[in-house]
Every structure is written in C-alpha cells, then in structure tokens.
C-alpha positions in Angstrom: 6.3 1.3 -18.3 4.0 2.6 -21.0 4.5 1.4 -24.6 5.5 3.9 -27.3 2.7 6.2 -28.3 0.6 5.4 -31.3 -0.3 8.3 -33.6 -3.8 8.3 -35.1 -4.8 10.9 -37.7 -8.1 12.8 -37.3 -10.8 12.4 -39.9 -11.1 16.0 -41.0 -9.4 19.3 -40.4 -12.3 20.9 -38.4 -12.7 17.8 -36.2 -13.0 18.3 -32.4 -9.9 16.0 -32.2 -6.4 17.5 -32.7 -4.5 16.7 -35.9 -2.5 13.9 -34.2 -3.4 12.2 -31.0 -0.6 10.5 -29.0 -2.1 7.5 -27.4 -0.6 4.7 -25.3 -1.4 1.2 -26.6 -4.0 0.8 -23.8 -5.7 4.1 -24.8 -5.6 3.1 -28.5 -7.2 -0.3 -27.7 -9.9 1.4 -25.6 -10.8 3.8 -28.4 -10.7 1.1 -31.0 -13.1 -0.9 -28.9 -15.8 1.8 -29.5 -15.7 0.8 -33.2 -14.8 -2.9 -33.0 -17.0 -4.8 -30.6 -15.3 -7.1 -28.1 -12.0 -5.2 -27.8 -13.2 -3.4 -24.7 -12.9 -6.5 -22.6 -9.4 -7.2 -23.9 -8.3 -3.6 -23.2 -9.6 -3.8 -19.7 -7.9 -7.1 -19.0 -4.5 -6.1 -20.3 -2.2 -5.8 -17.2 -0.4 -2.6 -16.4 3.3 -3.6 -16.9 5.7 -1.1 -15.5 8.8 -3.0 -16.6 9.1 -4.6 -20.0 9.9 -8.3 -20.2 13.5 -9.0 -21.2 14.8 -12.4 -20.2 18.2 -12.8 -18.4 20.7 -15.0 -20.3 21.1 -18.5 -18.6 24.8 -17.8 -18.0 24.0 -14.6 -16.2 21.3 -16.3 -14.1 23.9 -18.8 -12.8 26.3 -16.0 -12.1 23.7 -14.0 -10.2 23.1 -17.1 -8.0 26.8 -17.7 -7.6 27.4 -14.1 -6.5 24.6 -14.4 -3.9 26.0 -17.8 -2.8 22.6 -19.4 -3.1 22.4 -22.8 -1.4 19.8 -25.2 -0.2 19.3 -23.2 3.0 18.1 -20.1 1.2 14.7 -18.7 0.4 14.9 -16.6 -2.8 12.2 -14.2 -4.1 12.5 -13.0 -7.7 10.6 -9.7 -8.0 9.4 -9.4 -11.6 10.1 -13.1 -12.4 9.1 -13.2 -16.1 9.2 -16.8 -17.2 10.6 -17.9 -13.8 14.1 -18.9 -14.9 15.9 -17.4 -11.9 13.6 -18.9 -9.3 13.7 -22.3 -11.0 17.5 -22.2 -11.2 17.6 -21.4 -7.5 15.3 -24.4 -6.8 17.6 -26.6 -8.8 20.3 -25.7 -6.2 17.9 -26.9 -3.4 16.7 -23.4 -2.4 13.1 -22.6 -1.8 11.9 -19.9 -4.3 9.0 -17.6 -5.1 8.6 -15.6 -8.3 6.1 -12.8 -8.7 5.0 -11.0 -11.8 2.0 -9.0 -13.1 1.9 -10.6 -16.5 -0.4 -13.7 -16.4 1.2 -15.1 -19.6 4.6 -15.1 -17.9 3.3 -16.7 -14.7 1.7 -19.5 -16.8 5.1 -20.1 -18.5 6.8 -20.2 -15.2 4.4 -22.6 -13.6 4.7 -24.9 -16.7 8.5 -24.7 -16.6 8.6 -25.6 -12.9 6.3 -28.5 -13.4 8.3 -29.8 -16.4 11.5 -29.6 -14.2 9.7 -31.4 -11.4 10.4 -28.6 -9.0 6.9 -27.6 -8.1 7.5 -28.6 -4.4 10.4 -26.0 -4.1 9.3 -23.1 -6.3 6.0 -21.1 -6.5 4.8 -18.4 -8.7 2.1 -15.7 -8.1 0.5 -13.0 -10.3 1.2 -10.2 -7.9 2.4 -6.6 -7.6 6.0 -6.7 -6.5 5.4 -3.7 -4.2 2.8 -5.7 -2.4 4.8 -8.8 -2.0 6.0 -9.7 1.5 9.8 -10.0 1.4 10.8 -10.2 5.1 11.4 -14.0 5.0 13.7 -13.9 2.0 17.4 -14.4 2.4 18.0 -13.5 -1.3 16.2 -11.1 -3.5 16.8 -11.1 -7.3 15.8 -8.2 -9.6 15.8 -7.3 -13.3 13.8 -4.1 -13.2 14.6 -0.5 -14.0 16.7 2.1 -12.0 13.6 4.0 -11.0 11.9 0.8 -9.7 15.0 -0.3 -7.9 15.1 3.1 -6.0 11.4 2.7 -5.1 12.1 -0.7 -3.7 15.3 0.3 -1.9 13.7 1.5 1.4 11.8 -1.8 1.7 15.0 -3.9 1.0 16.9 -2.0 3.7 14.2 -2.1 6.4 12.2 -5.3 5.8 15.0 -7.8 5.0 17.1 -9.2 7.7 20.7 -8.0 8.0 22.9 -10.2 5.9 20.2 -10.8 3.2 21.6 -10.6 -0.3 20.2 -8.5 -3.1 21.3 -9.2 -6.7 20.3 -7.1 -9.7 20.8 -7.6 -13.4 22.1 -4.5 -15.1 20.7 -1.7 -12.8 22.1 -0.2 -9.6 20.5 1.2 -6.4 21.6 4.8 -6.7 24.1 5.8 -4.0 23.8 2.5 -2.1 27.2 1.1 -3.0 27.2 -2.5 -4.2 29.5 -5.1 -2.6 30.3 -6.5 -6.1 29.8 -5.0 -9.5 30.6 -7.4 -12.4 30.4 -6.8 -16.1 30.0 -9.8 -18.4 29.3 -10.2 -22.1 25.7 -11.0 -21.2 25.3 -8.0 -18.9 26.1 -6.4 -15.6 25.5 -8.1 -12.2 25.5 -6.2 -8.9 25.3 -7.5 -5.3 24.3 -5.8 -2.1 24.3 -7.2 1.5 21.7 -5.7 3.7 23.5 -4.0 6.6 22.6 -4.2 10.3 21.7 -0.9 12.0 24.7 0.6 13.7 23.8 4.2 13.8 23.1 5.7 17.2 24.8 5.9 20.7 26.5 2.8 22.2 27.9 2.2 25.7 31.1 0.1 25.1 33.2 -1.9 27.6 36.6 -2.7 26.3 38.3 -6.0 27.1 40.4 -4.3 29.8 37.3 -2.8 31.4 37.7 0.7 30.1 34.3 2.4 29.3 33.7 4.2 26.0 30.9 5.8 24.3 30.4 5.3 20.5 28.5 7.9 18.6 27.8 6.5 15.2 26.3 7.8 12.0 25.4 5.3 9.2 24.9 5.7 5.5 23.9 2.3 4.1 27.0 0.1 5.0 29.3 3.0 5.7 29.7 4.1 9.3 31.4 7.2 10.7 31.5 8.7 14.2 33.5 9.1 17.4 34.8 6.9 20.3 35.1 8.7 23.6 36.7 7.3 26.8 39.9 6.9 28.7 40.3 10.7 28.6 40.2 11.2 24.9 37.9 11.2 21.8 38.9 9.8 18.5 37.2 9.6 15.1 36.3 6.3 13.7 38.0 5.4 10.4 37.1 2.8 7.8 33.8 1.9 9.5 32.1 -0.7 7.3 29.2 -3.2 7.7 28.9 -6.5 5.9 25.5 -7.7 7.0 25.9 -8.0 10.8 29.7 -7.9 10.7 31.1 -4.5 11.7 34.7 -3.4 11.4 36.3 0.0 12.2 39.5 1.6 13.3 39.8 4.0 16.3 43.1 5.6 17.2 45.8 3.0 16.4 43.6 0.0 16.9 41.3 -2.0 14.6 38.0 -3.5 16.0 35.7 -6.2 14.7 32.2 -7.1 16.0 28.9 -8.5 15.1 25.7 -6.5 15.7 22.5 -8.3 16.8 19.6 -5.9 17.5 20.8 -3.7 20.4 24.0 -5.6 21.2 27.5 -5.4 19.7 29.9 -8.2 20.5 33.6 -8.1 19.7 34.9 -10.8 17.5 38.6 -9.7 17.8 38.6 -9.6 21.6 36.2 -9.7 24.6 34.6 -6.3 24.2 30.9 -5.5 24.1 28.6 -2.5 23.5 24.9 -1.9 24.2 22.8 0.5 22.3 21.8 3.6 24.4 19.7 5.3 21.7 
C-alpha cells in the first residue's frame, strides 16, 4: 500500500512543474536524492510494502490459534508476519511455523524474538513475497492483510492447500467465501475458514442396499447443490455442506454423511460409496 502523498510546492509560477506535485514517499525520496547525495541508495533499498504493519494484540493472537485448533502436529505459515508474534506463539504450542514478510526490519525483529524464546528450531522467518511463498505443506495459514490482498490470495488457498487446512484472518474476510466462524472481540475480529474438498462433478453412487445412483453436484466453496438420480426418481440435494473432507447432505427424506478423498466418496453413516465419473 502506498503511503499518503506528500505535496511539494514548485519554485516559481512559470516552472515546468505543476503548482503542486502529489508524490508518494518513495517518489519524494527519489527526487530529494537529486539534491541531497546518498539518499538515492536509501530510496532504492526501501521495500515496496503493500500492507502497512499493524501488530495483532497478544490476546487476539492466542484466540486465532485457538480457533484454528493449532497443536504440535501442525505446520503454520503466517503470510505477512510482521514481528513474528503469531508464528512464535504457534511454536510455543509445539507447532512448526514459518513467517514471511517483505520488511527486513520486521524479519530481523522476528528472528531475534524467536532466538530469545529459544524457539529457533521450530520457527523460521524469511524476507519473501507472500505471493511467491509455497503454501501447499501448511495445515494452518494466518493472515492480517487487507481485503483486496485476501481476495488475491483466495484462489491459491482453495487450490494449493489440502482439504481440511485452516485459514485464520485478523479483521478481514474473503469476499463471498463464507467463514466457518466469525468472532468479534474487543481487540478485533477473527475469522476462520476450512479448505473444502472438491465435490463438484458427476459421481456414480452405490447405496448400502445395492441401489445405483448418479450424483450431479455443483460446488460454491463449501456449499454443494445438485441432484441424486436412481431407483426410478430424481431428487434435489438439500443442505449440502463440506467441512474439509467431510460432506453432508439430504436427499429425499434421508440424510447422508461421507468423507471425500480425491475421486472417492465413502459413507460414514452407512456402507455406501461413490466414485467420481467426471
């Protein structure tokens, strides 16, 4: 995000410059460097920070980790980690953690804080663009970015993370991707999403009694609609919802529950199965 423009008056009315020039801080530094030697290097070295640094209150950090149910078995990546407090708090719970940020000063703070807490073996920090950070191994992603940045990240979160991975954001949502939890605290808002499995498409289903059905499913994030055809009838699915790999829906007068793993759907309420056709 660019800093507020700095207005510089021109030297005289008939100057080739306009009366007022609206410059970003970076542009102002670059122009000033023409007059004051040595500032050109500082201007060139200043990182492009799209999101301003605003620390998350310690109480909210703990609530974010509680909501995501972070345990020693997790690998957490904090995108835009600032001083590293979220990643370090996750490491204190036994999780492995990685924090990335473009600001070298914040990365230095984070590394020093992890060293002071003797957690250097469980948490790492990198000066790195969050959009170029590999996230596929993470079981938890934490964010305190901006709505526009969240929306740019959303396709990667949905396609690169494994189903069941948790995403927690301080203050800002993901547009029309409905959160699983949305809490408001004195220190701010905390939102949780669970990455859904892919249910959309055609499935060949065999019920516990041997009856064959075809499921035609359409998916919008964790919400699933569609039809179930077989046994001489077609019914619409109702209340189709994914919670990670867990899929529940109602068809006709019956409720169904299953887990989805790649191209297989396995009933958890009875012995039915479905295989993806397309």
